[in-house]
C-alpha positions in Angstrom: 4.7 10.1 86.9 7.8 8.3 87.2 9.0 7.1 90.7 12.2 8.1 92.4 13.6 4.6 91.8 12.7 4.4 88.3 14.7 7.6 88.0 17.6 6.4 89.8 17.8 3.2 88.4 18.3 5.0 85.0 21.2 6.8 86.4 22.9 3.9 88.0 25.3 1.4 86.2 23.3 -1.9 85.5 25.3 -3.9 88.0 24.2 -1.2 91.0 21.1 -1.7 92.9 19.2 1.3 94.3 20.2 2.0 98.1 18.2 1.3 101.2 17.3 5.1 101.4 16.1 4.9 97.7 13.9 2.0 98.8 12.6 4.0 101.8 11.9 7.0 99.6 10.1 5.0 96.8 7.9 3.3 100.0 6.6 6.7 100.9 6.2 7.9 97.3 4.2 4.6 97.0 2.2 5.5 99.9 1.5 9.0 98.6 0.4 7.8 95.5 -2.0 5.6 97.0 -3.5 8.5 98.9 -4.0 10.2 95.7 -5.4 7.4 93.9 -8.2 7.4 96.8 -9.0 10.7 96.0 -9.7 10.4 92.1 -13.1 10.9 90.8 -14.8 8.1 88.9 -14.0 9.9 85.4 -10.5 10.3 86.3 -10.2 6.5 87.2 -11.9 5.7 83.9 -9.2 7.9 82.0 -6.5 5.8 83.6 -8.3 2.4 83.0 -8.6 1.8 86.7 -12.1 0.5 88.3 -13.3 2.1 91.5 -12.9 -1.2 93.2 -9.2 -1.6 92.2 -8.5 1.9 93.1 -10.0 1.3 96.4 -8.1 -2.1 96.9 -4.9 -0.5 96.1 -5.5 2.6 98.1 -5.9 0.4 101.2 -2.7 -1.6 101.0 -0.2 -1.3 104.0 2.6 1.2 103.2 4.9 -2.1 103.3 2.8 -4.1 100.7 4.9 -3.3 97.7 5.5 -4.6 94.3 7.3 -8.1 94.7 10.2 -7.2 92.0 11.2 -4.6 94.7 12.2 -7.5 97.3 14.3 -9.5 94.7 
């Protein structure tokens, strides 16, 4: 599953950055992904190579706690 920002970035010229709206949408998509991650069963987490502890930690992060490369 690719994020909206990733899909958007492939369609924009390299000198353009995604809009503020794109960042807001990406933040909400990240929050949704974290909710889904929280509900995954142990064997599903194992399939994607994520420990239960890491999944729990990621799913409890704040909606504003996004990857550092988004803020550069």
